[in-house]
Steps between C-alpha positions, in 0.01 A plus 500: 500500500135527397364796320175655619184449298449746215230763586243333279523177707477652840183459689284813494488532875873577513411863401286547804545509874284473813133427480489557124765234446290249693188597300686449166636165626149395602370596158773287337400203722133554403600512136669155531203359690259631227716349222500158670128525568437580136676177397315301755158637389566422141613143583196451726267622220659263247479200739135578574399476129257229397743307284718192533771515760781499241336790317460701817863433594617599154296820512626583847869447408462698176318791657725532802811446285385766262445749779843423643661561166302813436584642842870409484539641150312827537381588859759391749758752637768309308298443187681367202315740271470834677186686403400860554294553809171482313599169344595349835169618655314350205672164541424508871135587429466197269673268752314614805178517288540130421521431878185708556320327208598160643343592835186621322491176295510305823187680612671741741421844362557683829846350526569578137412866555699525819809332335470740200474812716786389723720416202426826331582701815824306552599551134435869531717529813776289347494708179527820697780372719698377197454819302812662359605768749695691236185586312 
């Protein structure tokens, strides 16, 4: 017999119904897409550097690996080191900011601004949806 997931590991959309549930699920999907895009943008930036191939590969692996560790440890819903809301938002700002900076460094300022705005809006919605309802 399996036990249900503890409340802290349930998806946030389980608390909602109807159209609102679909919007929360869509926001969660967008969050995942933004996280993956952030990693791709940082790798793309590193591989576009004007260095030897082995150096670019090393920088790409280190930068993407660092972001993955940072996100998994502090920003994911199942973070190993749970932070207060402000700390989680700060970690997300640094991570998404690196994706925007990578786009800017690639010479795509409009895309960098669009990514940053979309990531900020998504983080705001996610933070609101995950707020503690007891407060």
